[in-house]
C-alpha positions in Angstrom: 32.3 -25.3 -42.4 31.6 -21.7 -43.2 32.6 -20.6 -39.4 36.2 -22.4 -40.1 36.6 -20.6 -43.3 35.8 -17.4 -41.0 38.8 -18.7 -39.0 41.1 -19.0 -41.8 40.5 -15.6 -43.0 41.0 -14.1 -39.8 44.1 -15.2 -39.4 45.4 -13.4 -42.6 43.2 -10.5 -43.2 44.2 -7.4 -41.2 41.6 -6.6 -38.0 39.5 -3.4 -38.1 39.7 -1.5 -34.7 37.0 1.0 -33.2 38.7 4.2 -34.4 38.3 2.7 -38.1 42.0 2.1 -38.6 43.4 -1.4 -39.3 45.9 -3.2 -37.9 48.3 -5.2 -40.4 50.0 -8.0 -39.5 52.9 -8.3 -41.8 55.1 -11.6 -42.4 58.7 -11.6 -43.3 59.4 -12.7 -46.8 61.0 -15.4 -45.7 58.2 -16.6 -43.6 56.1 -16.3 -46.8 58.3 -18.7 -48.5 58.4 -20.8 -45.9 54.5 -21.1 -45.7 54.2 -21.7 -49.5 57.1 -24.4 -49.4 55.1 -26.2 -46.3 51.9 -26.9 -48.8 53.0 -29.7 -49.9 53.4 -31.1 -46.6 50.1 -29.9 -45.2 48.1 -33.2 -46.3 50.7 -35.4 -44.1 49.2 -37.4 -41.3 49.9 -35.3 -38.7 48.1 -32.1 -40.0 45.5 -34.1 -40.9 44.2 -35.7 -37.7 43.0 -33.0 -34.9 42.6 -34.5 -31.6 38.8 -34.1 -29.9 37.4 -35.1 -26.8 35.8 -38.2 -27.2 32.8 -37.0 -24.6 32.0 -33.9 -27.1 31.8 -36.1 -30.2 29.1 -36.3 -32.0 29.0 -40.4 -32.2 29.1 -40.3 -27.8 26.1 -37.9 -28.1 24.4 -39.9 -30.6 25.3 -43.1 -28.5 24.1 -41.7 -25.0 20.7 -40.2 -26.1 19.8 -43.5 -27.9 20.6 -45.3 -24.9 19.0 -43.0 -22.1 16.0 -43.0 -24.3 15.3 -46.2 -24.6 16.3 -47.0 -20.9 14.1 -43.7 -19.8 11.1 -45.5 -22.2 11.5 -48.5 -20.4 11.4 -47.5 -16.8 8.7 -44.9 -17.4 6.2 -47.6 -18.7 7.5 -50.2 -16.0 6.9 -47.6 -13.0 3.7 -46.5 -14.8 2.6 -50.1 -14.8 3.9 -50.8 -11.3 1.6 -47.5 -10.1 -1.2 -48.6 -11.8 -1.4 -52.0 -10.7 -0.4 -50.8 -7.2 -3.6 -48.5 -7.1 -6.0 -51.2 -8.7 -4.8 -53.5 -6.0 -5.1 -51.0 -3.1 -8.8 -50.1 -4.6 -9.7 -53.9 -5.1 -8.5 -54.4 -1.2 -10.2 -51.5 0.3 -13.2 -52.5 -1.5 -12.9 -56.1 -0.7 -12.1 -55.4 3.2 -14.7 -53.1 3.9 -17.6 -55.2 2.4 -16.0 -58.2 4.6 -16.1 -55.8 7.6 -19.6 -54.9 6.7 -20.6 -58.2 6.8 -18.9 -59.3 9.5 -20.1 -56.5 11.9 -23.3 -57.3 10.4 -23.1 -61.1 11.6 -22.1 -59.9 14.8 -25.2 -57.4 15.2 -27.0 -61.0 14.4 -25.5 -62.6 17.7 -25.8 -59.6 19.8 -29.3 -59.7 18.9 -30.1 -63.5 19.1 -28.5 -63.0 22.6 -30.8 -59.8 23.4 -33.7 -61.9 21.7 -33.4 -64.6 24.2 -32.9 -62.7 27.3 -36.0 -60.8 26.1 -38.4 -63.7 25.7 -36.9 -65.0 29.0 -38.2 -62.1 30.8 -41.4 -61.5 29.2 -42.5 -65.2 29.7 -45.8 -65.4 31.4 -45.0 -68.1 34.2 -41.9 -66.4 34.9 -43.7 -62.8 35.1 -46.5 -64.8 37.6 -43.6 -66.1 39.8 -42.0 -62.7 39.9 -45.2 -61.1 40.6 -46.0 -63.6 43.5 -42.5 -63.1 44.6 -43.2 -59.3 45.2 -46.8 -59.3 46.3 -47.5 -62.4 48.1 -48.2 -62.3 52.0 -47.8 -65.8 52.3 -44.2 -67.0 53.0 -44.5 -70.3 51.6 -45.6 -69.3 48.2 -42.9 -66.8 48.2 -40.3 -69.1 48.8 -42.1 -71.9 46.5 -41.7 -68.8 43.9 -38.2 -67.6 44.4 -37.5 -71.6 44.1 -39.1 -71.3 40.9 -37.2 -68.5 39.7 -33.7 -69.6 40.4 -34.7 -72.9 38.3 -35.8 -71.1 35.5 -32.4 -68.8 35.5 -30.2 -71.5 35.8 -32.0 -73.6 33.1 -31.3 -70.6 31.1 -28.2 -70.2 32.0 -27.3 -74.1 31.0 -29.1 -73.8 27.7 -26.7 -71.0 26.7 -23.3 -71.8 26.9 -22.0 -68.6 26.1 -23.6 -66.8 29.3 -21.2 -67.0 32.4 -23.5 -64.9 34.9 -27.2 -63.7 35.4 -27.6 -61.0 37.5 -31.2 -59.8 38.3 -31.3 -56.7 40.8 -34.5 -55.4 42.1 -35.3 -51.4 41.9 -36.6 -51.4 45.0 -36.5 -52.9 48.6 -39.0 -55.4 47.8 -37.0 -58.0 46.3 -33.6 -59.9 46.4 -31.1 -60.2 43.7 -31.5 -63.7 41.5 -28.7 -65.0 40.2 -27.5 -68.1 38.2 -27.1 -70.0 41.9 -24.8 -67.5 43.6 -25.8 -66.0 46.8 -25.3 -62.1 47.9 -26.4 -60.1 50.6 -28.4 -56.8 50.5 -25.0 -54.9 50.5 -23.8 -56.5 47.0 -27.4 -55.3 45.6 -26.4 -51.7 46.5 -22.9 -52.1 45.1 -24.5 -53.4 41.8 -26.6 -50.5 41.5 -23.1 -48.1 41.6 -22.4 -49.0 38.0 -23.1 -47.0 35.2 -25.0 -49.7 33.3 -27.3 -50.3 36.2 -28.3 -46.1 35.2 -28.4 -46.8 31.4 -30.6 -49.9 31.7 -33.0 -48.0 33.4 -32.9 -44.7 31.4 -33.0 -46.9 27.8 -36.9 -47.7 29.3 -36.7 -51.6 28.1 -33.6 -51.7 25.6 -31.0 -53.2 25.6 -27.2 -51.7 26.6 -24.3 -53.5 26.0 -21.5 -52.7 28.1 -18.1 -53.9 28.7 -16.7 -55.8 31.9 -19.6 -55.3 33.8 -18.4 -56.8 37.0 -15.2 -54.9 37.1 -14.3 -54.9 41.1 -17.3 -57.0 42.4 -16.1 -59.6 43.1 -13.1 -59.8 45.6 -10.8 -61.4 43.3 -10.1 -61.4 39.7 -12.5 -62.7 37.6 -12.2 -63.1 33.4 -12.7 -60.4 31.3 -16.3 -60.4 29.6 -19.4 -58.1 28.2 -22.6 -58.3 28.8 -26.2 -57.0 27.9 -28.4 -55.1 30.4 -32.4 -54.2 30.3 -35.1 -53.0 32.6 -37.5 -55.5 33.8 -41.2 -53.8 33.5 -43.7 -55.9 35.5 -47.0 -56.6 33.2 -49.3 -54.2 35.4 -47.3 -51.5 36.2 -44.8 -49.4 33.5 -42.1 -48.9 36.1 -39.0 -51.2 35.8 -38.7 -53.3 39.0 -35.8 -55.3 38.1 -32.8 -54.8 35.9 -31.0 -58.0 34.3 -27.7 -58.6 33.5 -26.4 -61.1 31.6 -22.6 -61.8 30.9 -21.3 -63.6 28.1 -18.0 -65.3 27.6 -15.5 -63.6 25.5 -14.1 -66.8 24.2 -17.6 -67.7 22.8 -18.1 -64.5 21.2 -14.4 -64.7 19.7 -15.4 -67.8 18.4 -18.0 -65.9 16.3 -15.6 -63.1 15.2 -12.8 -65.3 14.4 -15.0 -66.5 11.6 -14.2 -63.0 9.7 -10.6 -62.9 7.9 -9.8 -60.4 5.5 -6.6 -62.3 4.0 -3.2 -63.4 5.1 -1.4 -61.9 8.2 -4.8 -59.5 8.6 -6.1 -58.8 12.5 -9.7 -58.3 13.1 -11.1 -56.9 16.9 -13.7 -55.0 18.4 -13.1 -51.6 20.4 -15.1 -49.0 21.8 -15.8 -45.6 21.3 -12.8 -44.8 23.1 -10.8 -47.2 20.5 -10.2 -49.8 23.3 -10.1 -53.5 22.3 -13.2 -55.0 23.7 -12.8 -58.7 21.8 -9.4 -58.8 20.8 -7.7 -62.1 19.0 -5.6 -62.3 22.1 -8.0 -62.1 25.1 -4.9 -61.0 27.6 -5.0 -57.7 25.5 -8.7 -56.9 26.7 -9.0 -53.4 27.2 -6.0 -52.3 25.7 -5.8 -49.5 23.0 -6.2 -50.6 19.7 -2.9 -50.9 17.3 -4.9 -48.5 14.4 -5.4 -44.8 15.8 -9.2 -44.2 14.2 -9.7 -40.9 12.5 -10.8 -38.4 15.1 -14.2 -38.0 12.4 -15.6 -41.1 12.5 -18.8 -42.2 9.7 -20.5 -45.5 10.1 -18.2 -47.3 8.2 -14.7 -46.3 6.5 -11.3 -47.4 4.8 -8.0 -45.6 5.0 -4.3 -46.4 5.3 -2.1 -46.0 8.6 0.8 -47.1 10.5 0.0 -49.1 13.7 2.0 -48.8 16.8 4.0 -51.3 15.9 5.5 -49.0 12.9 3.6 -51.4 10.2 2.1 -50.0 7.2 -1.9 -51.1 7.2 -5.0 -50.9 5.3 -7.6 -50.2 8.1 -11.1 -50.9 7.6 -14.1 -50.4 10.5 -17.7 -50.5 10.8 -19.8 -49.8 13.3 -22.5 -51.9 15.2 -26.2 -50.8 15.0 -26.7 -52.9 18.7 -24.1 -50.8 20.5 -21.7 -47.8 20.1 -18.9 -50.8 19.6 -17.0 -51.2 15.9 -15.4 -54.0 13.8 -11.6 -53.0 13.0 -9.8 -55.1 10.5 -6.3 -54.4 9.6 -4.3 -55.8 6.8 -0.6 -55.2 5.9 0.3 -53.1 2.5 3.0 -55.6 2.1 0.5 -58.2 1.5 -1.6 -56.3 -0.9 1.4 -55.8 -3.2 3.2 -59.0 -3.3 1.8 -59.3 -7.1 2.6 -55.8 -7.8 6.5 -56.9 -6.7 6.3 -59.0 -9.7 6.2 -56.1 -12.1 8.4 -54.2 -10.4 10.9 -57.4 -11.1 9.5 -57.9 -14.9 10.4 -54.1 -15.2 14.0 -54.8 -14.0 14.8 -57.5 -15.9 13.2 -56.0 -19.4 15.3 -52.5 -18.4 18.7 -54.7 -18.9 17.6 -56.3 -22.0 16.4 -53.1 -23.3 20.2 -51.6 -21.9 21.8 -54.1 -24.2 19.7 -53.5 -27.3 20.4 -49.7 -26.6 24.1 -50.4 -26.9 24.3 -52.2 -29.8 21.5 -49.7 -31.6 24.0 -47.0 -30.5 27.5 -48.6 -31.7 25.7 -48.9 -34.9 24.9 -45.2 -35.7 28.4 -44.5 -34.2 29.8 -46.8 -37.1 27.1 -44.9 -39.7 27.6 -41.2 -38.7 30.5 -40.4 -36.5 32.6 -42.2 -38.3 32.1 -40.5 -42.0 31.5 -37.0 -40.2 35.5 -37.9 -38.6 36.5 -38.0 -42.2 34.7 -34.5 -43.4 36.2 -32.8 -40.0 39.8 -34.0 -41.1 39.2 -32.7 -44.7 37.8 -29.1 -43.7 40.8 -28.9 -41.6 43.3 -29.8 -44.8 41.0 -26.8 -46.2 41.2 -24.5 -43.7 45.0 -24.8 -43.9 44.7 -23.7 -47.5 44.2 -26.6 -49.7 41.2 -26.3 -51.6 41.4 -29.2 -53.9 40.4 -31.7 -50.9 37.4 -34.0 -51.9 34.9 -36.2 -49.9 34.4 -39.6 -51.6 31.5 -41.4 -50.1 29.0 -43.0 -52.3 26.1 -43.4 -50.0 22.5 -41.8 -50.9 21.2 -40.9 -47.3 21.9 -37.9 -45.4 25.7 -38.4 -44.9 26.0 -38.8 -49.0 24.3 -35.6 -49.2 26.3 -33.8 -46.8 29.6 -35.0 -48.8 28.4 -33.9 -52.1 27.4 -30.8 -50.8 31.0 -30.6 -49.0 32.5 -31.2 -52.4 30.5 -28.7 -54.3 31.1 -25.8 -51.9 34.7 -26.8 -51.9 34.4 -26.3 -56.1 32.4 -23.0 -55.2 34.9 -21.7 -53.0 37.5 -22.2 -55.2 35.9 -20.0 -58.1 35.6 -17.5 -55.4 39.3 -17.1 -54.5 39.9 -16.9 -58.2 37.6 -14.0 -58.5 38.3 -12.3 -55.3 42.2 -12.2 -56.4 41.2 -10.5 -59.5 38.9 -8.1 -57.8 41.4 -7.1 -55.4 44.2 -5.8 -58.2 40.8 -3.7 -59.4 40.5 -2.4 -55.6 44.2 -1.3 -55.3 43.9 1.1 -58.4 40.7 2.4 -57.3 41.8 3.4 -53.7 44.9 5.2 -55.2 42.3 7.5 -57.2 40.1 7.7 -54.1 43.0 9.4 -51.6 43.3 12.0 -53.9 39.8 12.7 -54.0 39.8 12.4 -50.2 42.8 15.1 -50.0 40.6 17.7 -51.9 37.4 17.5 -49.9 39.0 17.6 -46.5 40.8 20.7 -47.1 36.8 22.3 -48.4 35.4 20.9 -44.9 37.9 22.6 -42.7 37.1 25.8 -44.6 33.4 25.7 -44.0 33.4 24.3 -40.5 35.4 27.4 -39.2 32.7 29.9 -41.0 30.0 27.9 -39.4 31.6 27.7 -36.2 31.5 31.6 -35.6 28.2 32.0 -36.8 27.0 29.7 -34.0 28.8 31.7 -31.8 27.1 34.8 -32.1 23.7 33.1 -32.4 24.4 31.3 -29.3 25.2 34.2 -27.7 21.9 36.1 -28.8 19.9 33.5 -27.4 20.9 33.9 -24.0 20.7 37.1 -23.7 16.5 36.5 -25.3 16.4 33.9 -22.6 16.9 36.0 -20.0 14.7 38.7 -21.3 12.3 36.2 -21.0 13.1 35.0 -17.3 12.5 38.5 -16.4 9.4 38.9 -17.7 8.3 36.0 -16.4 9.5 36.7 -12.9 7.9 40.3 -13.3 4.5 38.7 -14.5 4.5 36.1 -11.4 4.6 38.9 -9.2 1.8 41.0 -10.8 0.1 37.7 -10.7 0.4 37.4 -6.5 -0.3 41.2 -6.0 -3.5 40.9 -7.5 -4.4 37.6 -5.8 -3.5 39.6 -2.4 -5.6 42.4 -3.7 -8.2 40.2 -4.8 -8.4 38.6 -1.1 -8.0 41.9 0.3 -11.1 43.1 -1.5 -13.2 40.2 -0.3 -12.2 40.4 3.4 -13.2 44.3 3.0 -16.9 43.2 1.8 -16.8 40.2 4.1 -16.1 43.1 7.2 -18.4 45.3 5.7 -21.0 42.8 5.9 -20.0 41.5 9.5 -20.3 45.2 10.5 -23.8 45.4 9.2 -24.8 42.1 10.7 -23.4 43.5 13.9 -25.2 46.9 13.7 -28.7 44.8 13.4 -28.0 42.6 16.0 -27.2 46.0 18.4 -30.7 47.2 17.2 -32.2 44.0 17.8 -30.6 44.1 21.7 -31.6 47.4 22.5 -34.9 46.5 21.9 -34.7 43.7 23.7 -32.9 45.3 26.2 -36.0 48.0 26.4 -38.5 45.0 26.9 -36.4 43.9 29.6 -36.6 46.7 31.7 -39.9 47.5 31.4 -40.6 43.6 32.4 -38.4 44.7 35.7 -40.5 47.9 36.5 -44.0 45.7 36.0 -42.3 43.0 38.2 -41.4 45.5 40.9 -45.1 46.5 41.0 -46.1 43.3 40.9 -44.2 42.4 43.7 -45.1 45.6 45.6 -48.4 44.5 45.6 -48.0 40.9 46.2 -46.2 42.6 49.7 -49.3 43.9 50.4 -52.0 40.9 49.8 -49.1 39.0 52.2 -49.9 41.8 54.8 -53.5 40.9 54.2 -53.2 37.3 55.0 -51.3 38.0 58.0 -54.5 40.3 59.1 -56.5 37.2 57.9 -54.7 34.7 60.0 -54.6 36.8 63.0 -58.3 36.9 63.0 -58.6 33.2 62.5 -56.2 32.7 65.7 -58.6 34.5 67.4 -61.2 32.5 66.3 -59.3 29.4 67.4 -58.9 30.9 71.0 -62.5 31.7 71.5 -63.3 28.3 70.1 -61.3 26.7 72.4 -62.6 28.4 75.4 -66.3 27.5 74.5 -64.8 23.9 74.3 -63.8 24.2 78.0 -66.8 25.8 79.0 -69.1 23.1 77.4 -66.4 20.6 79.1 -67.4 21.8 82.4 -71.2 22.2 82.0 -70.9 18.5 80.6 -69.3 17.9 84.0 -72.0 19.3 85.7 -75.0 17.8 83.8 -73.0 14.2 85.0 -74.0 11.0 83.2 -76.9 12.8 80.6 -73.7 15.4 79.9 -71.1 12.6 78.6 -72.0 12.8 75.1 -72.3 15.9 74.8 -68.4 16.0 76.7 -67.3 14.1 73.8 -68.2 16.6 71.7 -67.0 19.4 73.4 -63.3 17.6 73.9 -63.2 16.9 69.6 -64.2 20.4 69.2 -61.3 21.5 71.6 -59.0 18.6 69.9 -59.5 20.4 66.1 -59.3 23.9 67.6 -55.7 23.2 68.8 -55.2 21.8 65.1 -56.4 24.6 63.2 -54.2 26.9 65.6 -51.1 25.0 64.5 -52.1 25.4 60.8 -52.6 29.0 61.3 -48.9 29.0 63.1 -47.3 27.3 59.9 -49.3 29.2 57.7 -48.4 32.1 59.4 -44.3 31.5 59.1 -44.7 30.6 55.7 -46.0 34.0 55.1 -43.2 35.3 57.0 -40.8 33.7 54.8 -42.5 34.9 51.5 -42.7 38.3 53.0 -38.7 38.0 53.3 -38.3 37.0 50.1 -40.3 39.3 48.4 -38.6 42.2 50.1 -35.2 40.6 49.2 -36.7 40.2 45.5 -37.7 44.1 45.5 -34.5 44.9 46.8 -32.3 43.1 44.1 -34.9 44.6 41.4 -34.2 48.1 42.7 -30.3 47.2 42.3 -30.9 45.7 38.5 -32.9 48.5 37.1 -29.6 51.0 37.5 -27.8 48.4 35.1 -30.1 47.9 33.0 -29.9 51.8 32.4 -25.8 51.4 31.7 -26.3 48.5 29.4 -28.8 50.3 27.5 -26.4 53.0 26.8 -23.5 50.5 26.0 -25.3 48.9 24.0 -26.6 52.4 22.0 -22.3 53.1 21.7 -21.8 49.7 20.2 -24.3 50.1 17.4 -22.8 53.5 16.6 -19.5 52.2 16.2 -20.8 49.6 14.5 -22.5 51.9 11.9 -19.0 53.8 11.7 -17.0 50.9 10.7 -19.5 49.6 8.2 -19.1 53.2 6.5 -15.3 52.8 6.4 -15.0 49.8 5.3 -17.6 50.2 2.3 -15.0 53.4 1.2 -11.9 51.1 1.6 -13.5 48.6 -0.7 -14.3 51.1 -3.6 -10.5 51.9 -3.3 -9.5 48.5 -3.3 -11.9 47.6 -6.4 -10.3 50.9 -8.0 -6.5 49.3 -7.4 -7.7 45.6 -8.6 -8.5 47.6 -12.1 -5.3 49.1 -12.4 -3.5 46.0 -11.4 -5.4 43.8 -14.2 -4.6 46.3 -16.4 -1.1 46.4 -15.8 -1.2 42.7 -16.2 -2.4 42.7 -19.6 0.1 44.8 -20.7 2.8 42.5 -19.0 1.6 39.4 -20.9 1.8 41.2 -23.8 5.5 42.3 -23.2 5.9 38.5 -21.9 4.7 37.1 -25.0 7.1 39.5 -27.2 9.9 38.2 -25.1 9.0 34.7 -25.7 9.0 35.3 -29.5 12.2 37.1 -29.7 13.7 34.1 -27.1 12.1 31.3 -29.8 13.8 32.9 -32.6 17.2 33.4 -31.1 17.4 29.7 -30.1 15.9 28.3 -33.3 18.9 30.3 -34.9 21.5 29.2 -32.4 20.2 25.8 -32.8 20.3 26.3 -36.7 24.0 27.0 -36.5 24.6 24.7 -34.1 23.7 22.3 -36.2 25.4 23.4 -39.4 28.3 23.6 -37.5 28.1 19.7 -36.4 27.3 18.6 -39.9 30.8 20.7 -40.9 32.6 19.2 -38.0 31.2 16.0 -39.1 31.6 16.5 -42.8 35.3 17.5 -41.7 35.8 13.9 -39.5 33.8 12.1 -42.6 36.6 13.6 -44.9 39.8 12.7 -42.7 38.4 9.4 -42.0 38.0 8.9 -46.2 41.4 9.8 -46.4 42.5 7.1 -44.3 40.4 4.4 -45.0 41.4 5.1 -48.7 45.1 4.5 -47.7 43.8 1.3 -45.9 42.3 0.0 -48.6 44.7 0.3 -50.6 46.7 -1.6 -47.5 43.8 -4.1 -47.3 43.9 -5.0 -50.9 47.7 -5.8 -51.0 47.5 -7.8 -48.2 44.1 -9.8 -49.6 46.4 -10.5 -52.8 49.0 -11.7 -50.4 46.3 -13.6 -48.6 45.0 -15.5 -51.4 48.3 -16.5 -52.9 48.2 -19.2 -50.3 45.5 -20.8 -51.5 46.0 -23.9 -54.0 43.3 -23.3 -56.8 
């Protein structure tokens, strides 16, 4: 309502622009007379009703809000109930199905265990064991034939007493017996063929425990046979622990399937037994034997479990599995999810019906709200439109005590207050018009004074600005000089530090050269000693050669003496044979000694040559050592000279550094002084500029005040004219 009053004022009052000026819309007198003459006709039905989009009305909004809210609440409750019931049904079905499958697997374990126990009892029967021993160990052919017939009779009787058994094979593990069956006859080649099956080796490895297998005789016969399952055992003798036979009992799938058919999960459910490869061992349809199961089991399986999946036929099912304790087989049951949700579908249909009923109730409630709320609001809107066009005498006649009635009373009170406000505003506009004339005269005087102050302030600000610029330039120059002095001082310090380092390096080099002179002298003395020792070694080798000559002569004499002894022993005949052997050995030793002396002589000659070469090398190296000592002494003298010069240079650098430091302190004082001058100049310039700005602002304010005074007078006139259009 207040927004509509503002809209009415915006049509009659002048609009304020950004430049603080006012744009007045003046109407001709004829138009004003026409407007006043049309006040009487403003209450006509044409002006009373304004068309409004029905989709944007309050009634439509309330109707849609109530309708959508009720429908949303009903749908939310229905969907929540449907989802909750679905989850409950799924959980209950999963729990009961898993329990059924576990019990069914236990029942089938019992069936398998019965077959296994019957076979074990047959194998461990004392009479059967005695006949087996007779068949294998007796040397009497008659006894062996009699034992064979009795074993065949026992096997056939066991086969006939168990209708679920299809075939019985008892295969020997060695060559001492033949294969025993339930009436069939096979040659030795079939025994070897039976031993090639995996279940034969698995039964031997199981050491008497049962091994359950599927299709145990697949490919054994030349003609196709019906699919089956079997159990195999390794039969041990009563004396030896080594298996003597492997017994295979083949079971009919139809008999086992009959036991499996007693387990059910419900309508349209399916239960099969699969192996580790998920192939059906006992399917519902025996023609599907060995085919993959329609349900893909998870990669990681536990002993039992339940999950939802999609079959190969695209049907969504609840799958339950449980592993047998007697074998690696697994019972798998499936139940269509649609069968589980039949009860939940009734909740869904009930939800749809309740939603339709709720939609009708919501529509009735929406129409009632429209009649009670939207229609009175429409009447109030029409009265406000009349008030917008200037008729302040309109009132809302509605006798209700709810919020709509309170709004009508508030509207009537507001229109009364607006009538009083328009009367007071008209009186105030006249007073404002008189005051605006007086304010205009005062504004003209203030504007003249402000112009004179602004001119003087601008001149002061110009001088202060020039002073600040010059002071800033002086401050920059002193700062630059200070930085250059700092760089010179840093460079001088680095040179001083480098001079000290060079002096220290020269001193260290001088010390190293002294040590080198000492080492070189020691090397010279060691070289002289080495020359003397090599001369002595050469004399010693000469003595060794003389000794070798003496030994060589002794060897020759010994050889001659051994020859003479050999001759004398030959003359002595048989009495001198022993002496001849000794003489021959002495001659051989003399030859070996001579050879060794020759080798030593060669080695001594080589040593003599190397000693001579060493003496020559040392003789040539001695003058070089003399020259090296002289060069080292000269280098030492150069290091001492450099050390002295660098000491003098370091002293000079220290003096220069002190002088530059004194100059730097003076420069710092100068820089501080220039900074103070610059700061004072900048402060003066800023103050002058601020005063100039304030003067300019005061001048602008004075000009604006003059304009505002003129506009205020104009606005007051228009306000008086605008208020005259209201009926009060």
